[in-house]
C-alpha positions in Angstrom: 98.6 83.8 116.4 95.3 84.4 117.7 93.9 88.0 119.1 92.0 88.9 121.7 91.1 91.7 123.5 91.6 93.2 126.9 89.0 95.8 126.0 85.9 96.3 124.8 86.1 99.6 122.4 89.3 97.4 121.1 87.6 94.8 119.7 84.8 96.9 118.4 87.2 99.2 116.4 88.3 96.2 115.2 84.8 94.7 114.1 82.8 97.5 113.7 85.2 99.9 113.0 84.1 102.3 115.6 83.5 102.2 119.1 80.1 103.4 121.3 82.6 104.9 123.3 83.5 108.3 123.1 86.2 108.6 124.7 88.4 106.0 122.2 87.3 107.9 118.4 89.9 107.7 115.9 90.2 108.4 112.4 89.0 106.1 109.9 92.6 106.3 108.5 93.8 105.3 111.9 91.4 102.2 112.4 92.0 100.7 108.7 95.5 100.5 110.1 95.1 99.2 113.7 92.2 96.6 111.2 95.4 95.8 109.5 98.2 95.0 112.2 95.6 93.1 114.2 94.7 91.1 110.8 98.6 90.7 110.1 99.1 89.3 113.7 96.2 86.2 113.1 97.9 85.2 110.1 101.6 85.1 111.4 102.4 82.7 113.9 104.1 83.6 116.9 105.2 87.4 117.7 108.6 86.6 115.7 107.6 86.6 113.0 106.2 90.3 113.8 110.2 91.0 113.4 110.1 90.4 109.7 108.4 93.6 108.8 110.0 96.8 109.7 107.0 99.1 109.2 105.0 97.5 112.0 108.7 98.8 114.7 108.1 95.8 116.5 109.9 96.5 120.2 109.7 94.9 124.1 108.4 97.4 126.0 111.3 98.7 129.3 110.2 100.2 132.3 106.6 100.9 133.9 105.4 98.2 131.0 108.0 95.8 130.9 106.1 92.2 129.8 104.2 94.4 127.1 105.1 94.2 123.6 104.2 96.8 120.9 103.7 97.6 117.1 103.4 100.6 115.4 100.4 101.8 113.4 101.5 104.6 112.1 104.1 107.7 113.4 101.5 108.7 116.0 99.9 105.7 117.3 101.1 101.6 118.9 99.1 98.9 119.5 100.0 97.1 122.8 99.5 93.8 123.9 101.0 91.0 125.5 101.1 87.8 124.3 100.5 83.6 126.0 101.7 80.5 124.7 99.0 78.2 125.2 101.3 75.0 123.9 99.8 75.2 120.5 99.7 78.2 119.5 100.5 81.8 120.5 97.7 83.8 122.1 98.4 87.9 122.3 95.6 89.8 123.9 95.2 93.7 122.2 95.4 95.2 125.8 96.1 99.1 123.9 95.8 102.0 121.8 97.7 104.8 121.9 98.8 108.1 120.7 102.9 108.4 121.0 103.9 111.5 122.8 107.3 112.9 121.6 109.1 111.5 124.6 108.0 107.8 123.0 109.2 108.4 120.2 
């Protein structure tokens, strides 16, 4: 699957492991696992293949986030993304990496 990034800080985290935006700073372990999740997504053909990895907790979000999919980075963080099919390959656009609240867990 092709992976693109909606926001510059998400791309910077993936490519450089850091971002200039102080609002979006993460612990090195979170960045390492974020990169691992993105690399895994890039190796898979589509989102159906993500269901094989139970540790990712792949899910389709509901409510005000309907149409957004997510995978877990760890117990505290998840990556939110959308997917479009360009006819040849799925294109995932990473929208956000966010800390889960107790309500989300």
